[in-house]
C-alpha positions as MATLAB code, in Angstrom:
seq = 'MGTSLTFIGGAGTVTGSKYLLADGDRRILVDCGVFQGEKNLRELNWQPFPATPSGIELVLITHAHTDHVGYLPALVKAGFAGEVLATEATCELAEIVLRDAAFLAERDAEHAASHGYSRHEQPLPLFTEADAERAIRLFRVVDYDTDVDLGEGWTARWTRAGHILGSASIRVTTPSTSVLFSGDLGRAEHPVLRSRQIPPGADTVLVESTYGAREHFEPSGADHEPLADLIRRTAKRGGSVLIPAFAVDRTEVVLQTLTQLLHDGRIPTLPVFVNSPMALAALGVYRDRRFAGELRPDLDPGGFVDLPHLHEVRSTEESMKLNDPKVPSIIISSSGMATGGRVLHHLEHLLPDSRNAVVLAGYQAEGTRGRSLLDGAKHLKMHGRQVAVRAEVLQDEEFSVHADRSELLDWLAALSPAPKRVFTVHGAPDSASALAEEVRTRLGLDARMPDLGQTVAL';
ca = [
     -26.417  -14.090  -97.559;
     -26.908  -10.675  -98.595;
     -24.515   -8.276 -100.408;
     -21.238   -6.766  -98.923;
     -19.445   -3.669  -99.632;
     -15.305   -3.540  -99.110;
     -13.322   -0.180  -99.288;
     -10.393   -1.172 -101.315;
      -9.210    2.459 -102.059;
     -10.659    6.204 -101.701;
     -11.491    5.741  -97.911;
      -9.292    8.170  -95.545;
      -7.458    9.499  -99.226;
      -8.413   11.130 -102.092;
      -6.959    8.932 -104.432;
      -7.202    4.980 -105.557;
     -11.200    4.743 -105.475;
     -12.213    0.922 -105.470;
     -15.012   -0.526 -103.932;
     -15.726   -4.317 -104.225;
     -19.664   -5.278 -103.703;
     -19.742   -8.855 -103.058;
     -22.622  -11.796 -102.824;
     -22.129  -15.275 -102.390;
     -19.491  -16.208 -105.115;
     -20.256  -13.032 -106.599;
     -17.665  -10.075 -107.130;
     -17.824   -6.436 -108.634;
     -15.706   -4.132 -108.903;
     -16.619   -0.288 -108.854;
     -13.825    2.284 -110.103;
     -10.091    0.444 -110.243;
      -8.043    3.673 -109.285;
      -4.350    3.893 -108.391;
      -3.216    5.535 -105.107;
      -1.113    8.396 -105.495;
       0.377   11.446 -103.102;
       2.450   10.144  -99.864;
       4.853    7.204  -99.911;
       2.762    5.000  -97.455;
      -0.218    5.762 -100.286;
       2.051    4.858 -103.339;
       3.154    1.472 -101.765;
      -0.235    0.237 -101.566;
      -0.302   -0.259 -105.200;
       2.254   -3.082 -104.655;
       0.360   -4.979 -102.456;
      -1.309   -7.824 -103.112;
      -4.660   -7.070 -104.240;
      -7.034   -8.065 -101.236;
     -10.013  -10.262 -103.737;
      -8.760  -13.026 -106.412;
      -8.631  -10.855 -109.629;
      -9.359  -13.606 -111.375;
     -12.501  -13.889 -109.462;
     -13.900  -10.628 -110.160;
     -16.697  -10.853 -112.582;
     -17.194   -6.920 -113.717;
     -15.222   -3.623 -113.079;
     -17.796   -0.525 -113.587;
     -15.858    2.654 -113.989;
     -17.345    6.205 -113.023;
     -14.574    7.995 -115.289;
     -11.330    8.161 -116.957;
      -9.038    9.817 -114.261;
      -6.040    7.909 -113.395;
      -6.974    7.591 -109.657;
     -10.459    5.843 -110.665;
      -8.801    3.948 -113.582;
      -5.337    3.536 -113.661;
      -4.738    0.221 -111.764;
      -6.820   -1.807 -114.485;
      -3.637   -2.930 -115.928;
      -2.344   -3.911 -112.693;
      -5.273   -6.058 -112.458;
      -5.324   -7.608 -115.662;
      -1.629   -8.588 -114.616;
      -2.719  -10.439 -111.623;
      -5.473  -12.315 -113.401;
      -8.713  -10.124 -114.097;
     -10.419  -11.192 -117.320;
     -13.770   -9.748 -117.291;
     -15.358   -6.781 -118.377;
     -14.725   -3.278 -117.729;
     -18.133   -1.127 -118.338;
     -18.256    2.642 -118.977;
     -19.689    5.513 -121.161;
     -17.743    5.570 -124.574;
     -15.977    8.767 -124.020;
     -14.681    7.402 -120.585;
     -13.601    4.038 -122.864;
     -11.588    6.562 -125.248;
     -10.005    9.212 -122.643;
      -9.478    5.933 -120.207;
      -7.280    4.182 -123.478;
      -5.249    7.379 -123.590;
      -4.872    7.463 -119.715;
      -3.668    3.866 -119.324;
      -1.511    3.731 -122.270;
       0.575    7.108 -120.636;
       0.728    5.463 -117.483;
       2.065    2.347 -118.842;
       4.553    4.203 -120.879;
       6.021    6.233 -117.560;
       5.631    3.135 -115.663;
       8.042    1.203 -118.150;
      10.608    4.390 -118.204;
      10.723    5.009 -114.689;
      12.020    1.712 -113.879;
      14.123    1.655 -116.798;
      15.548    5.238 -115.377;
      15.381    4.068 -111.736;
      17.951    1.164 -113.105;
      20.282    3.114 -115.033;
      20.834    5.654 -112.501;
      20.866    3.125 -109.531;
      18.002    5.251 -107.380;
      16.220    2.217 -106.625;
      16.320    0.077 -103.346;
      15.635   -2.946 -106.196;
      18.589   -4.739 -107.767;
      16.183   -4.503 -110.803;
      13.560   -1.907 -110.231;
       9.874   -3.101 -112.219;
       7.317   -1.400 -113.105;
       3.980   -1.517 -111.452;
       2.585   -2.889 -115.051;
       3.866   -2.805 -118.836;
       2.370   -1.245 -122.052;
       1.410   -5.306 -122.764;
      -0.813   -5.304 -119.694;
      -2.497   -2.086 -120.606;
      -3.368   -2.766 -123.920;
      -5.134   -6.358 -122.379;
      -7.125   -4.303 -120.103;
      -8.314   -1.946 -122.922;
      -9.672   -4.882 -124.965;
     -11.877   -5.646 -121.813;
     -13.780   -2.171 -122.152;
     -17.473   -2.321 -123.206;
     -19.321    0.838 -123.689;
     -22.771    1.385 -121.937;
     -25.180    4.292 -122.583;
     -26.019    7.011 -119.838;
     -29.873    6.700 -118.178;
     -29.873    2.847 -119.337;
     -30.106   -0.225 -116.553;
     -27.604   -2.409 -117.960;
     -28.302   -6.247 -116.582;
     -25.672   -7.227 -115.019;
     -26.830  -10.927 -114.487;
     -28.112  -13.034 -112.028;
     -30.760   -9.907 -110.694;
     -28.034   -7.529 -110.529;
     -28.363   -4.224 -113.016;
     -26.259   -0.830 -113.204;
     -27.039    2.624 -114.433;
     -24.920    5.782 -115.433;
     -25.808    8.946 -114.720;
     -24.237   11.973 -116.159;
     -21.481   13.639 -112.961;
     -20.827   16.856 -114.828;
     -16.832   16.326 -113.882;
     -15.215   15.116 -117.133;
     -16.449   14.015 -120.207;
     -17.797   10.624 -119.810;
     -18.374   10.843 -116.303;
     -21.009    8.965 -114.197;
     -22.362    8.281 -110.806;
     -23.028    4.285 -111.177;
     -26.610    2.845 -109.487;
     -25.952   -0.975 -108.769;
     -29.057   -2.855 -107.657;
     -28.460   -6.564 -106.314;
     -31.410   -8.773 -105.168;
     -31.262   -7.575 -101.884;
     -30.275   -3.963 -102.056;
     -29.262   -1.069 -104.188;
     -25.954    0.977 -103.748;
     -25.257    4.764 -104.950;
     -21.490    5.535 -106.344;
     -21.426    9.591 -106.866;
     -18.222    8.793 -108.537;
     -16.092   12.211 -108.814;
     -18.944   15.091 -108.842;
     -19.118   17.951 -110.865;
     -20.229   21.781 -110.048;
     -23.255   23.087 -110.441;
     -22.456   24.646 -113.672;
     -18.856   23.005 -115.683;
     -17.175   25.554 -117.855;
     -17.183   23.120 -120.862;
     -19.792   20.228 -120.063;
     -23.493   19.924 -119.401;
     -23.829   20.034 -115.837;
     -24.661   17.098 -113.500;
     -27.952   15.000 -113.572;
     -29.631   13.560 -110.691;
     -29.789    9.846 -110.155;
     -32.087    7.767 -108.962;
     -31.595    7.238 -105.175;
     -30.424    4.135 -103.561;
     -30.221    2.034 -100.179;
     -26.551    2.865  -99.362;
     -24.634    6.133 -101.280;
     -21.150    6.709 -101.364;
     -20.412   10.370 -102.178;
     -16.775   11.725 -102.795;
     -15.566   14.518 -100.356;
     -12.969   15.736 -102.296;
     -13.630   19.379 -101.579;
     -16.079   18.375  -98.258;
     -14.955   20.451  -95.755;
     -14.795   23.713  -97.706;
     -17.031   26.459  -99.858;
     -15.328   26.979 -103.393;
     -14.168   30.558 -103.167;
     -16.731   32.728 -105.468;
     -14.811   35.611 -106.926;
     -15.843   39.115 -106.122;
     -15.047   40.646 -109.421;
     -14.597   39.067 -112.910;
     -14.128   35.390 -113.256;
     -10.577   34.157 -113.218;
      -9.372   38.299 -112.053;
      -6.374   37.021 -110.230;
      -5.221   34.530 -113.089;
      -5.582   37.226 -115.607;
      -3.604   39.694 -113.501;
      -0.816   37.456 -112.904;
      -0.704   36.725 -116.655;
      -0.442   40.933 -117.106;
       2.006   41.212 -114.683;
       4.269   38.058 -115.550;
       4.542   39.456 -119.555;
       5.154   42.606 -118.294;
       8.369   41.730 -116.334;
      10.016   39.242 -119.255;
       8.559   36.184 -117.496;
       6.616   33.370 -118.021;
       3.262   31.701 -116.442;
       3.415   27.337 -116.203;
       0.214   26.230 -115.393;
       0.645   22.314 -114.084;
      -2.990   20.788 -115.365;
      -4.167   17.439 -115.392;
      -4.151   16.394 -118.897;
      -7.992   14.978 -119.175;
     -10.493   17.858 -118.281;
      -8.457   20.480 -116.399;
      -6.223   21.730 -119.450;
      -9.425   21.997 -121.783;
     -10.908   24.290 -118.960;
      -8.018   26.177 -118.992;
      -7.659   26.482 -122.809;
     -11.142   27.416 -122.457;
     -10.179   30.142 -120.149;
      -7.646   31.398 -121.779;
     -10.154   31.894 -124.655;
     -12.188   34.038 -123.107;
      -9.993   36.016 -120.973;
      -8.361   36.808 -124.327;
     -11.413   37.599 -126.234;
     -12.076   40.231 -123.596;
      -9.351   41.729 -123.914;
      -7.798   40.874 -120.162;
      -4.866   39.023 -120.837;
      -2.231   39.939 -123.895;
      -1.658   37.677 -126.540;
       0.847   35.299 -126.168;
       2.618   32.117 -127.246;
       0.493   29.138 -125.494;
       2.112   25.976 -125.740;
       0.524   22.508 -124.410;
       3.279   20.670 -123.804;
       1.507   17.149 -123.042;
       1.175   14.497 -125.723;
      -1.614   12.883 -123.114;
      -3.379   16.241 -122.994;
      -3.645   16.769 -126.780;
      -4.807   13.488 -127.047;
      -7.646   14.332 -124.676;
      -8.540   17.197 -126.082;
      -9.327   15.653 -129.814;
     -12.039   13.585 -127.440;
     -13.607   16.564 -126.298;
     -13.632   18.038 -130.015;
     -14.810   14.892 -131.443;
     -18.013   15.401 -132.786;
     -19.586   12.558 -131.582;
     -19.538   13.819 -128.029;
     -21.373   17.193 -128.525;
     -23.907   16.349 -126.888;
     -21.905   16.013 -123.701;
     -20.649   19.826 -123.761;
     -22.298   22.897 -122.816;
     -24.933   23.785 -125.330;
     -23.041   27.449 -125.796;
     -19.959   25.905 -126.815;
     -18.811   24.293 -130.275;
     -16.886   21.522 -129.873;
     -14.094   22.540 -132.929;
     -14.279   26.094 -131.439;
     -14.188   26.411 -127.597;
     -10.898   26.641 -127.660;
      -9.752   30.025 -130.014;
      -6.026   30.886 -129.339;
      -4.192   32.561 -132.081;
      -0.476   31.301 -131.229;
      -1.788   28.022 -129.736;
       1.341   25.583 -130.170;
       0.696   21.609 -129.606;
       4.266   20.803 -128.273;
       4.523   16.487 -128.989;
       8.283   16.226 -129.270;
      10.632   15.970 -126.263;
      12.811   18.059 -128.585;
      10.196   20.437 -128.537;
       9.495   20.306 -125.016;
      13.239   20.809 -123.980;
      13.325   24.445 -126.005;
      10.501   25.006 -123.125;
      12.546   25.154 -120.430;
      14.074   28.779 -121.890;
      11.247   30.514 -123.153;
      12.934   33.240 -125.457;
      10.157   35.603 -125.377;
       6.978   35.379 -122.360;
       4.703   32.302 -122.675;
       2.125   30.436 -121.196;
       3.197   26.534 -120.962;
       0.285   23.979 -120.023;
       1.874   20.507 -119.275;
       0.729   17.503 -116.918;
       0.616   16.248 -114.294;
      -1.760   18.363 -112.593;
      -0.233   18.171 -108.989;
       3.378   18.095 -110.497;
       3.846   14.239 -109.334;
       5.803   13.480 -112.638;
       5.828   14.102 -116.485;
       6.927   17.046 -118.344;
       6.212   19.657 -116.125;
       8.822   18.628 -113.781;
      11.522   19.732 -116.149;
       9.737   22.891 -116.640;
       9.828   23.394 -112.776;
      12.905   22.595 -112.344;
      14.253   25.024 -115.203;
      11.478   28.001 -114.232;
      10.923   27.957 -110.480;
      14.533   29.637 -109.691;
      13.702   32.984 -111.931;
      11.465   35.202 -109.735;
      10.152   36.881 -113.298;
       8.426   33.487 -114.074;
       4.923   32.477 -112.049;
       3.468   28.985 -111.527;
      -0.466   28.792 -111.496;
      -1.842   25.637 -109.960;
      -5.241   24.871 -111.502;
      -7.063   23.101 -108.637;
      -6.910   20.333 -105.665;
      -3.301   19.753 -104.521;
      -3.113   16.025 -102.496;
      -0.619   15.728  -99.456;
       2.704   15.002 -100.737;
       2.573   16.034 -103.937;
       4.835   18.743 -105.240;
       2.018   21.074 -106.348;
       0.889   20.805 -102.569;
       4.226   21.930 -101.229;
       4.185   24.867 -103.500;
       0.587   25.909 -102.155;
       2.230   25.762  -98.934;
       5.105   27.903  -99.338;
       7.979   25.518 -100.095;
      11.608   27.502 -100.939;
      12.790   24.048 -102.327;
      11.346   21.090 -104.307;
      13.207   18.415 -104.569;
      13.533   17.185 -108.238;
      15.441   14.920 -110.254;
      17.401   14.070 -107.021;
      18.545   17.715 -106.413;
      16.968   20.778 -104.808;
      15.169   23.318 -106.605;
      14.930   26.840 -105.751;
      11.331   28.299 -105.582;
      11.689   32.137 -106.683;
       8.704   32.277 -108.986;
       5.566   33.332 -107.983;
       2.701   30.968 -107.104;
      -0.943   31.654 -107.432;
      -3.464   28.938 -106.653;
      -6.782   29.271 -108.959;
      -9.626   27.930 -107.261;
     -12.016   28.743 -110.304;
     -10.671   25.800 -112.107;
     -11.883   23.106 -109.726;
     -14.755   21.112 -110.951;
     -15.178   19.242 -107.882;
     -18.386   20.030 -106.201;
     -18.201   21.557 -102.968;
     -19.298   20.865  -99.531;
     -22.828   22.915 -100.193;
     -22.928   21.229 -103.721;
     -22.902   17.767 -102.423;
     -25.058   18.417  -99.745;
     -27.563   19.392 -102.474;
     -26.861   16.475 -104.681;
     -27.443   14.320 -101.854;
     -30.737   16.293 -100.499;
     -31.706   15.768 -104.263;
     -32.141   11.771 -104.280;
     -34.888   10.013 -104.279;
     -35.818    7.899 -102.549;
     -33.231    9.440  -99.662;
     -30.449    6.942  -98.606;
     -30.651    4.639  -95.412;
     -26.867    5.383  -95.118;
     -24.333    7.410  -96.472;
     -20.359    6.550  -96.941;
     -18.081    9.686  -97.413;
     -15.321    8.462  -99.975;
     -12.697   10.269 -101.859;
     -11.407   12.906  -99.464;
      -8.749   13.252  -97.271;
     -10.339   12.646  -93.384;
     -10.788   15.911  -92.561;
     -12.602   16.540  -95.508;
     -14.651   13.431  -95.457;
     -15.157   13.401  -91.478;
     -16.650   16.993  -92.270;
     -18.956   16.293  -94.745;
     -20.398   13.076  -92.821;
     -20.915   15.514  -90.003;
     -22.889   18.140  -92.210;
     -24.680   15.337  -93.734;
     -26.163   13.863  -90.550;
     -26.796   17.540  -89.272;
     -27.982   19.117  -91.692;
     -29.999   16.001  -93.915;
     -30.651   14.001  -90.434;
     -29.051   10.675  -92.300;
     -26.829    8.380  -91.489;
     -23.355    9.040  -92.319;
     -19.971    7.777  -91.612;
     -16.439    7.989  -92.730;
     -15.702    4.347  -93.813;
     -11.367    2.810  -92.762;
      -9.725    1.582  -95.982;
     -10.130   -2.035  -96.187;
     -13.343   -2.210  -93.948;
     -16.316   -4.292  -95.149;
     -19.598   -3.382  -94.373;
     -22.692   -5.816  -94.598;
     -25.597   -4.163  -96.744;
];
């Protein structure tokens, strides 16, 4: 009968990665992320899953970002009871991500109900904390660079992707074909992690295309100098710098960068507040000696963050005090695209003051507040009201740990054997289609951007 592949998510969009492999009665899902960003995408999370969840045997996870794991509790709620396979660090980080997502989902539903801004009489969360705990109990650890027997002649192999701790590309072999899922690919060099590795090639390759239409900005001077200059100027005028940052990996990279800038004498000594319980929990995983082998060999797990006035903000009361910093400070808070979390309260209070600054530390998807700031919005809607944007806004592209166009092409070109066809996924339509064109032109491979919901025979 042969194997088929359905693009349930991550096609024509940079979010919601979910890819279903089917062969006869067999169903295996690779990644299980939620859709984020614009309303029409978020609403897809509430649609019935296009395959019967109880009929899915396994879920294979590339890494722990919510757009790759965040739908797991909803899948469990709908009947999935198989194993979830991922590297050890991914399992640890995913526990943190899922528990936080469930807490926020329940809290937001309660808030909507109490304030009456939902169109539903009794708004419900997408999933509950109990659903998240049930999903976490399904995790099973796999090793890098080891063929894992999935039964019935299927195997899977995880290869280091260098994007976040535990991240991997996954190569799945079936009795009739082979498929390689890139996951999110890191750059040639990561500030904190060991570099990505090249997995064995496959008949079909799905490659992410977040930056498939562009090259990363290469600084002409010292690394992160625009950021250093912004911090110096903001402190001098008595303001504070707010850095919305993803809780997993981006916060670690930002802290490591601030450590280096301070040690080099390029920024003043300021209080640095990490205001995200999830980010602090993830930082603990990065510092765990068990994962020292995943960090760059020149970094010590316990010492890559060395800031004399680093404050870990855990309570709501401490968080609220940061809405009005009494001295120039640096505040790092999630979420990275300002879609939710504690960072919204800081934006609400800091944006109207021109002494302050906001640093966007990476990709900002369409439909997010981060993208609105990047596009020069004069007002942002938060908590039901319009907030004036007077603070200085800077995007520091050096923080991105997604491979750019050239690095994606290099990864594809290094695969052996070369793929028979390539699908460009996990990218906005312009990025995914542009990368497909580059793959056809430069590498001479059959490449295309799939449609959301499309099924192809392999």
